[in-house]
LUMGUMI-580529 format. One line per field, with one value per residue: x, y, z of N, C-alpha, C in turn; residue number from 1. Coordinates in Angstrom, 2 decimals. Each point is the difference from the previous one (the first is absolute). Layout:
% residues N
n_px	X  ...
n_py	Y  ...
n_pz	Z  ...
ca_px	X  ...
ca_py	Y  ...
ca_pz	Z  ...
c_px	X  ...
c_py	Y  ...
c_pz	Z  ...
num	NUM  ...
END
This chain:
% residues 263
n_px	117.85  -0.78  -0.76  -1.02  -0.28  1.11  -1.03  -1.00  1.35  0.50  -1.11  0.26  1.18  0.22  -0.58  1.01  1.17  -0.34  0.24  1.01  -0.63  0.65  -0.06  -0.06  0.39  0.17  -0.52  -0.97  -0.32  -1.25  0.42  0.88  -0.69  -0.29  0.30  -0.45  -1.20  0.40  1.03  -0.48  -0.68  1.18  0.32  -0.75  -0.41  1.38  -0.87  -1.11  1.37  0.22  -1.06  0.05  1.43  -0.57  -1.26  0.20  0.78  -0.93  -0.71  -1.00  0.68  0.94  0.01  0.08  -1.18  0.71  -0.03  -0.98  0.82  -1.02  -0.84  0.58  1.10  -0.79  -0.35  1.02  0.83  -0.71  0.15  1.21  0.49  -0.67  1.08  1.13  -0.06  -0.51  0.24  -0.92  -0.55  -0.06  0.51  1.02  0.92  0.52  1.06  1.03  0.90  0.45  -0.86  0.32  1.18  0.18  -0.87  0.72  0.88  -0.47  -0.20  1.35  -0.04  0.48  1.44  -0.04  -0.15  0.84  0.10  -0.48  0.84  0.69  -1.40  -0.10  0.90  -0.47  -1.07  0.94  0.52  -0.11  0.62  0.21  1.34  -0.32  -0.74  0.42  0.71  -0.96  -0.30  -1.11  0.91  -0.51  1.66  -0.30  -0.86  0.64  0.68  -1.45  -0.90  0.76  0.64  -1.12  -0.04  1.13  -1.07  -1.56  0.54  0.69  -1.55  0.74  -0.81  0.88  0.46  -0.70  0.30  1.32  0.06  -0.71  1.32  1.26  0.04  -1.44  0.42  -0.95  -0.50  -0.37  -0.57  0.37  0.89  -0.15  -0.51  0.72  0.36  -0.12  0.26  0.55  0.48  -0.19  -0.12  -0.71  0.99  -0.39  1.34  1.12  -0.63  0.34  0.40  -1.03  -0.39  0.78  -0.18  -0.86  -0.09  0.41  -0.95  -1.25  0.55  0.67  -0.78  0.01  -0.98  -0.52  0.44  -0.30  -1.06  -0.05  -0.07  -0.32  -0.74  0.64  -0.60  -0.95  -0.47  0.16  -0.40  1.05  -0.44  1.06  0.30  -1.20  0.45  1.68  -0.41  -0.36  0.30  1.07  -1.04  0.14  1.00  -0.05  -0.97  0.19  1.42  -0.46  -0.28  1.17  0.43  -0.94  -0.41  1.43  -0.01  -0.73  1.20  1.13  -0.97  0.29  1.40  -0.20  -0.59  0.78  1.14  -0.35  -1.59  0.73  0.65  -0.75  0.28
n_py	60.62  -0.86  -0.80  -0.28  -0.11  0.44  0.61  0.30  0.22  1.11  0.39  0.41  -0.51  0.80  1.05  -0.98  -0.29  1.48  0.15  -0.60  0.18  -0.53  1.09  0.51  -0.76  0.39  1.63  -0.70  0.14  0.14  -1.45  -0.19  1.10  -0.70  -1.05  0.28  0.31  -1.69  -0.22  -0.16  -0.45  -0.95  -0.59  -0.42  -0.16  -0.18  -0.53  -0.15  -1.13  -0.67  -0.11  -0.02  -0.93  -0.02  -0.25  -0.77  -0.71  -0.75  -0.02  1.66  -1.12  1.14  0.79  0.84  0.08  -0.63  0.31  -0.88  -0.83  -1.19  1.39  -0.12  -0.37  1.92  -0.02  -0.51  0.21  0.98  0.06  -0.63  1.21  0.93  -0.76  0.18  1.05  -0.43  -1.66  -1.35  -0.60  -1.25  1.04  0.71  -0.68  1.08  -0.69  -0.43  0.00  0.42  0.71  0.28  0.20  0.43  1.10  0.06  -0.39  0.79  0.42  0.09  0.44  1.06  -0.59  0.68  -1.14  -0.31  0.46  -1.17  -1.40  0.33  0.07  -0.87  -0.95  -0.05  0.16  -1.12  0.24  -1.06  0.08  0.19  0.70  0.88  0.84  -0.41  0.85  0.88  -0.10  -0.88  0.70  -0.87  -0.80  -0.90  0.41  -0.17  -0.01  -0.43  -0.08  -0.65  -0.30  -0.52  -0.59  -1.13  -0.27  -0.12  -0.78  -0.80  -0.78  -1.23  1.23  0.23  -0.50  1.01  0.94  -0.72  -0.32  1.14  0.17  -0.33  0.15  0.58  -0.64  0.21  -1.00  0.36  1.20  0.33  -0.44  0.79  0.85  -1.05  0.35  1.50  -0.03  -0.76  -0.04  1.41  -0.85  -0.63  0.06  -1.09  -0.59  0.26  0.90  0.50  -0.53  -0.33  0.89  -0.26  -1.60  0.68  0.14  -0.82  -0.73  0.20  0.30  -1.47  -0.51  0.79  0.68  -0.97  -1.40  0.63  0.62  -1.44  -0.23  0.79  -0.51  -1.62  0.63  0.57  -0.69  -1.43  0.59  0.58  -1.04  -0.42  0.82  0.90  0.31  0.21  0.63  0.39  -0.30  0.48  1.10  0.03  -0.70  0.15  0.90  -0.33  -0.66  0.93  0.27  -0.87  0.30  1.54  -0.04  0.08  0.98  1.15  -0.35  0.36  1.20  0.35  -0.57  0.84  0.91  -0.28  -0.06  0.35  0.93  -0.39  0.24  1.19  0.50
n_pz	141.87  1.36  -0.98  0.04  -1.78  0.85  0.76  -1.30  -1.05  1.28  0.25  -1.34  0.45  0.69  -0.52  -0.97  0.99  0.17  -1.27  0.22  1.04  0.61  0.34  -1.05  -0.07  1.52  -0.77  1.10  1.35  0.74  0.47  -1.40  -0.28  0.88  -0.25  -1.47  -0.22  0.86  -0.71  -1.20  0.67  0.57  -0.70  0.50  0.69  0.16  -1.19  0.69  0.42  -0.93  0.15  1.09  -0.10  -0.11  0.33  1.06  -0.91  -0.62  0.82  0.13  1.06  -0.42  1.52  -0.24  -0.83  -0.47  -1.34  -0.29  0.31  -0.22  -0.69  -1.16  0.62  -0.02  -1.16  -0.60  0.77  -0.04  -1.65  0.09  1.00  -1.02  -1.27  0.55  0.13  -0.73  -0.06  -1.23  0.58  -0.47  1.76  -0.40  1.39  0.54  -0.69  0.50  -0.72  1.44  0.37  -1.14  0.00  1.05  -0.36  -1.17  0.91  0.61  -1.06  -0.45  1.00  -0.29  0.79  1.00  0.86  -0.89  -1.14  0.92  0.45  -1.03  -0.61  0.35  -0.34  -1.40  0.21  0.42  -2.05  -0.63  -0.39  -1.72  0.44  1.02  -0.87  -1.12  1.21  0.56  -1.10  0.18  -0.14  -1.13  0.43  -0.77  0.95  1.61  -0.43  -0.73  1.07  0.93  -1.00  -0.07  1.01  -0.19  -0.75  1.38  1.16  -1.43  0.08  -0.77  -0.71  -0.75  1.40  0.42  -0.80  0.50  1.12  0.10  -1.23  0.65  1.11  -0.78  -0.30  -0.51  0.11  0.73  -0.53  -1.39  0.57  0.76  -1.14  -0.98  1.43  0.12  -0.68  0.99  1.42  -0.50  -0.95  1.04  0.60  0.88  0.29  -0.82  0.08  1.06  0.40  -0.64  1.01  1.02  -0.52  -0.68  1.15  0.52  -0.72  0.08  1.40  -0.25  -0.98  -0.70  0.88  0.95  -1.15  -1.27  1.14  0.14  -1.28  -0.83  1.30  0.01  -1.04  0.79  1.23  -0.78  -0.83  0.26  0.85  -0.41  1.17  -0.56  -1.37  0.50  0.84  -0.91  -1.11  0.77  -0.03  -0.90  0.19  0.60  -0.49  -0.81  1.23  0.67  -1.09  -0.65  1.43  -0.33  -1.15  0.35  0.92  -0.66  -0.90  0.70  0.66  -1.31  -1.13  1.55  -0.11  -1.60  0.03  1.36  -1.17  -0.72  1.10  -0.42  -0.86
ca_px	-1.06  -1.41  -1.58  -1.13  0.39  1.21  0.11  -1.30  0.63  0.82  -0.49  -0.47  -0.18  -0.80  -0.94  -0.59  -0.08  -1.26  -1.21  -0.01  0.26  -1.11  -0.93  -1.26  -0.37  -0.10  -1.58  -1.04  -0.91  -0.55  1.01  1.33  -0.49  -0.20  1.81  0.88  -0.88  0.67  1.29  0.38  -0.80  1.20  0.34  -1.23  0.31  1.03  0.20  -0.71  0.74  1.01  -0.62  -0.57  1.30  0.04  -0.76  0.85  0.99  -0.79  -1.00  -0.07  -1.17  0.16  -0.80  -0.54  0.46  0.61  -0.54  1.23  1.33  0.06  -1.32  -0.79  0.38  -0.48  -1.06  0.30  -0.11  -1.21  -1.38  0.45  0.08  -1.31  -0.87  0.26  -0.23  -1.42  -0.66  -0.99  0.02  -0.98  -1.48  0.18  0.12  1.42  1.09  1.04  0.01  0.64  -1.55  -1.45  0.81  -0.36  -1.38  -0.07  0.67  -0.95  -1.04  0.38  0.10  1.47  0.11  0.12  0.77  1.62  -0.63  -0.90  0.67  1.00  -0.12  -0.74  1.04  0.86  -1.17  0.18  1.14  0.93  1.06  0.05  1.09  -0.40  -1.54  0.41  0.92  -1.30  -1.57  1.03  0.35  1.27  0.82  -0.43  -1.04  0.67  0.91  -0.27  -0.43  1.11  0.25  -0.46  0.26  1.53  0.34  -0.54  0.88  0.97  -0.34  0.12  -0.81  0.13  0.30  -1.01  -0.92  0.55  -0.47  -1.12  -0.58  0.72  0.19  -1.11  -0.58  -1.31  -0.65  -0.73  -1.47  -0.37  -0.10  -1.03  -1.22  -0.34  -0.24  -1.67  -0.97  -0.16  -0.71  -0.89  -0.38  -1.37  0.31  -0.59  0.72  1.13  -0.62  1.20  1.27  -0.27  -0.35  1.10  1.25  -0.73  -0.03  1.84  -0.11  -0.60  0.54  1.43  0.07  1.03  0.63  1.27  1.16  0.70  0.41  1.11  1.56  -0.10  0.75  1.21  0.79  0.18  0.76  1.67  0.24  1.45  0.92  0.47  0.04  -1.04  -0.55  0.18  -0.35  -1.22  0.38  0.68  -1.21  -1.06  0.33  -0.32  -1.59  -0.54  0.69  -0.81  -1.24  0.20  -0.17  -1.05  -0.51  0.06  -0.69  -1.38  0.02  0.28  -0.63  -1.50  0.61  0.45  -1.52  -0.58  1.14  -0.51  -1.01  0.40  0.26  -1.39  -0.99
ca_py	0.01  -1.35  0.78  -0.58  -1.32  -1.08  -0.87  -0.64  -0.72  -0.85  -0.76  -1.25  -1.69  0.09  0.24  -1.24  -1.25  0.49  -0.19  -1.25  -0.58  -1.78  0.40  0.20  -1.44  -0.53  0.23  -0.48  -0.16  0.74  0.20  0.71  1.35  0.64  0.38  0.64  1.54  0.59  0.67  0.85  0.99  1.04  0.69  0.99  1.33  0.49  1.08  1.55  0.95  0.98  0.12  1.26  0.90  0.27  1.17  1.40  1.06  0.77  0.86  0.15  -0.12  0.67  1.17  0.99  -0.49  0.50  -0.23  -1.17  -0.01  -0.49  -0.27  -0.89  -1.31  -0.11  -0.46  -1.50  -0.41  0.12  -1.15  -1.35  -0.19  -0.15  -1.32  -1.04  0.14  0.65  -0.09  -0.33  -1.51  -0.40  0.28  1.51  0.30  0.21  -0.88  -0.04  -1.60  -1.06  -0.35  -0.74  -1.04  -0.77  -0.77  -0.86  -0.91  -0.61  -0.23  -1.72  -0.61  0.25  1.03  1.07  0.14  0.36  1.63  1.16  0.65  0.51  1.83  0.35  0.29  1.44  0.57  0.33  0.82  -1.09  0.02  -0.81  -1.46  -0.62  -0.73  -1.14  -1.03  -0.97  -1.07  -1.35  0.12  -0.56  1.12  0.68  0.76  0.90  0.11  0.72  1.58  0.87  0.49  1.24  1.25  0.42  0.95  1.32  0.49  1.18  1.64  0.49  -0.16  -0.99  -1.58  -0.20  -0.09  -1.11  -1.44  -0.02  -0.09  -1.45  -1.11  -0.75  -0.76  -0.85  -1.53  -1.19  0.26  -0.69  -1.66  0.09  0.16  -1.07  -0.80  0.44  -0.16  -1.16  -0.27  0.68  0.64  1.16  1.32  0.51  -0.61  0.70  1.28  0.66  -0.63  0.63  1.41  0.37  0.51  0.51  1.78  0.17  0.41  0.87  0.90  0.42  0.45  0.23  1.56  -0.09  -0.15  0.81  1.29  -0.45  -0.32  1.39  0.58  -0.09  0.09  1.59  0.57  -0.26  1.35  0.42  0.28  -1.31  -0.90  0.00  -1.48  -1.19  0.31  -0.35  -1.64  -1.05  -0.31  -0.50  -1.34  -0.25  -0.41  -0.73  -0.76  0.13  -0.54  -1.27  -0.70  -0.39  -1.02  -0.93  -0.29  -0.44  -1.30  -1.04  -0.10  -1.25  -1.45  0.11  -0.19  -1.07  -1.16  -0.41  -0.67  -1.35  -0.29  -0.04  -1.12
ca_pz	0.89  -0.57  -0.06  0.10  -0.82  0.15  1.15  0.20  -0.51  1.49  1.07  -0.26  0.43  1.26  -0.25  -0.60  0.35  0.71  -0.89  -0.12  1.11  0.57  1.25  -0.84  -0.30  1.07  0.52  -0.97  0.72  0.99  1.18  -0.08  -0.11  1.50  0.43  -0.64  0.85  1.47  -0.16  -0.98  0.90  0.39  -2.01  -0.18  1.39  -0.36  -1.01  0.32  0.53  -1.02  -0.82  0.90  0.16  -1.52  0.12  0.94  -0.52  -1.85  0.64  1.30  1.23  0.96  0.35  -1.06  -1.41  -1.20  -1.21  0.06  -1.28  -0.70  0.33  -0.25  0.82  1.32  -0.79  -0.23  1.63  0.62  -0.80  0.41  1.33  0.08  -0.10  0.75  1.53  -0.16  -1.31  0.50  0.08  -0.83  0.42  -0.01  0.82  -0.27  0.51  -0.36  -0.55  0.43  0.56  -0.60  -0.01  1.30  -0.27  -0.86  1.10  0.52  -0.98  -0.37  1.27  0.84  1.66  -0.14  1.15  -0.13  -0.70  0.88  1.17  -0.25  -0.09  1.72  1.29  -0.38  0.45  1.04  0.48  0.27  -0.91  -0.82  -0.36  1.31  -0.19  -0.89  0.53  0.82  -0.46  -0.48  -1.34  -0.56  -0.22  -1.62  0.04  0.41  -1.11  -0.68  0.94  0.14  -1.10  -0.60  0.62  -0.12  -1.59  0.19  0.84  -0.54  -0.49  -0.94  -0.48  -1.20  0.36  -0.06  -2.12  -0.67  0.79  -0.79  -1.33  -0.36  1.30  0.19  -1.26  0.25  -1.45  0.60  -0.27  -1.11  0.90  1.54  -0.58  -0.58  1.08  0.33  -1.29  -0.16  0.98  0.16  -1.55  -0.01  0.52  0.80  1.15  0.42  -0.74  0.02  -0.92  -1.62  -0.41  0.25  -0.89  -1.05  0.31  -0.35  -1.80  -0.72  -0.27  -0.09  -1.01  -1.10  0.45  1.20  -0.20  -0.25  1.29  1.33  -1.14  -0.12  1.21  0.01  -0.84  0.33  1.27  0.04  -0.91  -0.68  1.07  -0.41  1.06  0.38  -0.82  0.50  1.06  -0.76  0.00  1.93  0.69  -1.24  -0.07  1.35  0.56  -0.51  0.42  1.18  -0.59  -0.08  1.26  0.61  -0.92  0.86  1.24  -0.41  -0.57  1.16  0.50  -0.54  0.22  0.56  -0.01  -0.15  0.64  0.57  0.02  -0.23  0.72  0.87  -1.04
c_px	-0.75  -1.15  -1.01  0.51  0.74  -0.17  -1.35  1.21  0.73  -1.02  -1.39  -0.08  -0.63  -1.73  -0.84  -0.05  -1.33  -1.32  -0.29  0.31  -0.85  -1.16  -1.30  -0.05  -0.60  -1.33  -0.77  -1.28  -0.28  1.19  0.89  -0.30  -0.34  1.83  0.46  -0.13  0.40  0.97  -0.24  -1.10  1.19  0.46  -1.39  0.46  1.23  0.09  -0.65  0.87  1.06  -1.06  -0.26  1.24  0.32  -0.72  0.82  1.08  -0.26  -0.80  0.64  -1.07  0.32  -0.88  1.06  0.44  0.83  0.27  1.55  0.92  -0.09  -1.85  -0.46  0.41  -1.01  -1.48  -0.19  -0.33  -1.25  -1.06  0.38  -0.81  -2.00  -1.04  0.51  -0.58  -1.57  -1.02  -1.66  -0.35  -1.32  -1.85  -0.40  0.32  1.75  0.62  1.53  0.35  0.73  -1.15  -0.70  1.13  -0.34  -1.73  0.24  0.37  -1.26  -1.08  0.16  0.79  1.85  0.01  0.36  0.73  1.28  -0.40  -0.86  0.61  1.21  -0.41  -0.60  1.58  0.85  -1.14  0.42  1.40  1.42  1.30  -0.78  0.55  -0.79  -1.14  0.31  0.45  -0.78  -0.97  1.11  -0.11  1.70  0.88  0.15  -0.97  0.45  1.23  -0.36  -0.33  0.99  0.71  -0.71  0.17  1.00  0.19  -0.60  0.90  1.00  -0.32  0.47  -0.98  0.08  0.43  -1.87  -1.14  0.54  -0.80  -1.68  -0.72  0.13  -0.51  -1.33  -0.55  -0.81  -0.06  -1.34  -1.40  -0.58  -0.10  -0.82  -1.21  -0.29  -0.12  -1.32  -0.93  0.13  -0.66  -1.67  -0.66  -0.97  0.25  -0.72  -0.01  0.95  -0.02  1.15  1.32  -0.11  -0.01  1.54  1.21  -1.04  0.69  1.71  0.60  0.17  0.84  1.39  -0.05  1.23  0.93  1.14  0.92  0.91  0.25  0.79  1.66  -0.11  0.69  0.96  1.36  -0.14  1.13  1.68  0.36  1.19  0.83  0.44  -0.01  -1.37  -0.57  0.34  -0.41  -1.97  0.26  0.32  -1.67  -0.89  0.72  0.02  -1.22  -0.25  0.37  -0.94  -1.56  -0.15  0.48  -1.09  -0.70  0.65  -0.49  -1.19  -0.37  -0.16  -1.05  -1.66  0.31  0.22  -1.61  -0.62  0.14  -1.15  -0.79  0.25  0.32  -1.00  -1.15  0.56
c_py	-0.42  1.42  -0.76  -1.29  -0.66  -0.38  -1.19  -1.51  -1.15  -1.01  -1.18  -1.47  0.41  -0.10  -1.46  -0.67  0.29  -0.49  -2.01  -0.35  -1.29  0.15  -0.07  -1.26  -0.90  0.29  -0.73  0.20  1.27  -0.50  0.79  1.08  0.08  0.11  0.98  1.34  0.55  0.45  1.52  1.69  1.38  0.81  1.42  0.63  0.58  0.74  1.34  1.22  0.38  0.98  1.72  0.82  0.44  1.75  0.90  0.55  0.83  1.16  0.42  0.13  0.58  1.29  1.27  -1.22  0.81  -0.86  -1.72  0.63  -0.50  -0.40  -1.93  -1.19  -0.02  -0.32  -1.60  -0.68  0.62  -1.00  -1.31  -0.14  0.06  -1.23  -1.22  0.46  0.85  -0.02  0.21  -1.44  -0.42  -0.11  1.28  0.71  0.97  -0.81  0.13  -1.42  -0.94  -0.05  -1.08  -1.66  -0.85  -0.49  -1.09  -1.28  -0.51  -0.76  -1.44  -0.92  -0.23  0.25  1.59  0.70  0.50  1.24  1.26  0.19  0.71  1.57  0.35  0.84  1.23  1.18  0.52  0.56  -0.75  0.04  -1.23  -1.88  -0.83  -0.48  -1.03  -1.66  -0.62  -0.47  -0.85  -0.22  -0.38  1.35  0.90  1.26  0.95  0.28  1.31  1.44  0.41  0.65  1.46  1.18  0.79  1.23  1.29  0.99  0.97  2.05  0.69  -0.55  -0.88  -1.39  -0.73  -0.22  -1.21  -0.62  -0.05  -0.27  -1.41  -0.83  -0.52  -0.76  -0.80  -1.11  -0.26  0.62  -1.31  -1.40  -0.22  -0.24  -1.07  -1.18  -0.08  -0.70  -1.64  -0.30  0.83  0.84  1.01  1.20  0.38  -0.28  1.13  1.16  1.07  -0.70  -0.03  1.14  0.55  0.05  -0.13  1.58  -0.17  -0.06  1.23  1.29  0.35  -0.07  0.47  1.33  0.15  -0.36  0.89  1.40  -0.46  0.34  1.58  0.65  -0.28  0.58  1.78  -0.48  0.11  0.99  -0.73  -0.57  -1.60  -0.80  -0.72  -1.47  -1.10  -0.51  -1.17  -1.04  -0.77  -0.26  -0.92  -1.32  -0.31  0.21  -1.15  -1.17  -0.75  -0.27  -1.02  -0.92  -0.16  -0.82  -1.80  -0.65  -0.71  -1.71  -1.11  -0.47  -0.81  -0.73  -1.13  -0.65  -1.44  -1.09  -0.04  -0.51  -1.27  -0.98  -1.17  -1.17  -1.44
c_pz	-0.46  -0.20  -0.18  -0.54  0.73  1.54  -0.31  -0.84  0.85  0.31  -0.97  0.12  1.38  -0.19  -0.98  1.42  1.26  -0.46  -0.29  1.15  0.05  1.05  -1.30  -0.41  1.10  0.44  -1.21  0.59  0.90  1.09  -0.32  -0.23  1.64  0.35  -0.27  0.87  1.35  -0.10  -1.07  0.92  0.40  -0.99  -0.45  1.24  -0.47  -1.27  0.48  1.23  -1.33  -1.00  1.16  -0.01  -1.62  -0.18  1.12  -1.00  -1.05  0.34  1.28  0.98  1.32  -0.21  0.10  -1.42  -1.03  -1.06  -0.54  -1.32  -0.98  -0.41  -1.06  0.67  1.58  -0.39  0.36  1.19  0.71  -0.65  1.21  0.95  0.39  -0.11  0.96  1.67  0.02  -1.22  0.66  0.03  -0.30  0.42  -0.29  0.80  -0.22  1.03  -0.60  -0.71  0.74  1.22  -1.19  -0.20  1.13  0.14  -0.66  0.41  0.84  -0.51  -0.46  0.98  0.14  0.71  -0.30  1.61  0.07  -0.10  0.81  1.41  -0.56  -0.23  1.81  0.34  -1.09  0.46  1.73  0.97  0.02  -1.86  -0.41  0.11  1.66  -0.19  -0.69  0.99  0.70  -0.52  -0.97  -2.16  -0.72  -0.20  -1.61  0.08  0.31  -0.51  -1.07  0.13  0.30  -1.00  -0.67  1.20  0.44  -1.34  0.22  0.80  -0.51  -0.31  -1.50  -1.27  -1.38  0.31  0.35  -0.50  -0.59  0.40  -0.19  -0.94  -0.82  1.05  -0.15  -1.09  0.27  -0.75  1.19  -0.01  -0.87  0.59  0.88  -0.99  -0.34  0.83  0.25  -1.08  -0.35  1.40  0.29  -1.21  -0.15  0.67  1.65  1.41  0.26  -0.84  0.69  -0.36  -1.49  -0.14  0.31  -1.24  -1.23  0.25  -0.33  -0.86  -0.20  0.37  0.15  -1.67  -1.20  0.40  1.14  -0.14  -0.44  0.22  0.93  -0.64  0.33  1.25  0.47  -1.02  -0.10  1.34  -0.57  -1.21  -0.67  1.21  0.07  1.30  0.78  -0.77  0.44  1.36  0.05  -0.34  0.66  0.52  -0.70  -0.16  1.45  0.69  -1.42  0.08  1.15  -0.50  -0.24  0.69  0.65  -0.58  0.32  0.84  -0.10  -0.58  0.80  0.90  -0.40  0.31  1.34  0.80  -0.81  0.53  1.07  0.19  -0.89  1.17  1.08  -0.89  -0.31
num	1  2  3  4  5  6  7  8  9  10  11  12  13  14  15  16  17  18  19  20  21  22  23  24  25  26  27  28  29  30  31  32  33  34  35  36  37  38  39  40  41  42  43  44  45  46  47  48  49  50  51  52  53  54  55  56  57  58  59  60  61  62  63  64  65  66  67  68  69  70  71  72  73  74  75  76  77  78  79  80  81  82  83  84  85  86  87  88  89  90  91  92  93  94  95  96  97  98  99  100  101  102  103  104  105  106  107  108  109  110  111  112  113  114  115  116  117  118  119  120  121  122  123  124  125  126  127  128  129  130  131  132  133  134  135  136  137  138  139  140  141  142  143  144  145  146  147  148  149  150  151  152  153  154  155  156  157  158  159  160  161  162  163  164  165  166  167  168  169  170  171  172  173  174  175  176  177  178  179  180  181  182  183  184  185  186  187  188  189  190  191  192  193  194  195  196  197  198  199  200  201  202  203  204  205  206  207  208  209  210  211  212  213  214  215  216  217  218  219  220  221  222  223  224  225  226  227  228  229  230  231  232  233  234  235  236  237  238  239  240  241  242  243  244  245  246  247  248  249  250  251  252  253  254  255  256  257  258  259  260  261  262  263
END
């Protein structure tokens, strides 16, 4: 039977591939950040659906209310939802982290056309896959988001928890802050993005990671089949993340190639 340590050892090559992805060498200036954000915003958005799905499974959002089966997991998920869905922005106004990210995109000059169109279609009742197909997105982005919803639709909480815990490896905030320090050292121009990144680092900290691992361990328990399925989802989710990074990397390289041709 698998356990957390075995999963971490098994996925080590995938995590290393992600951590050493060539995308990071490509992110050198504000134009690169804009392209990154144009695409990555869809991952910021679908993260919230993963989180809300976990909240539905691990807490009681129905009436009449009954106590959750796992109070410690309910507290953990509710804490993350509170921070992600109703945090305070740099002006002291309640905003979700997605909204902060979108406003940061506007401030740095990144395009929100595709994500806005997508959300409008979702708001009008279109399914995720139909809405994705109707906006101008690379296939890699569509596959990333569609995979997230395939896992959500299984309604199997240990699989959703595995995707949430292991599939959201992030190395971007520190790198972005380094770029911002170079182009906006006085912190006067790109206040929204800087605040979002610093808040992201602060909230993730050292607590959420270990608690996420405990959540997976608790949900899989002594069920060998659940551990096997958690590992499969973990490997798939990390592979999808790497594919998304490939998509962004290619988009940046294409954009730079077009610029070189113009000059």
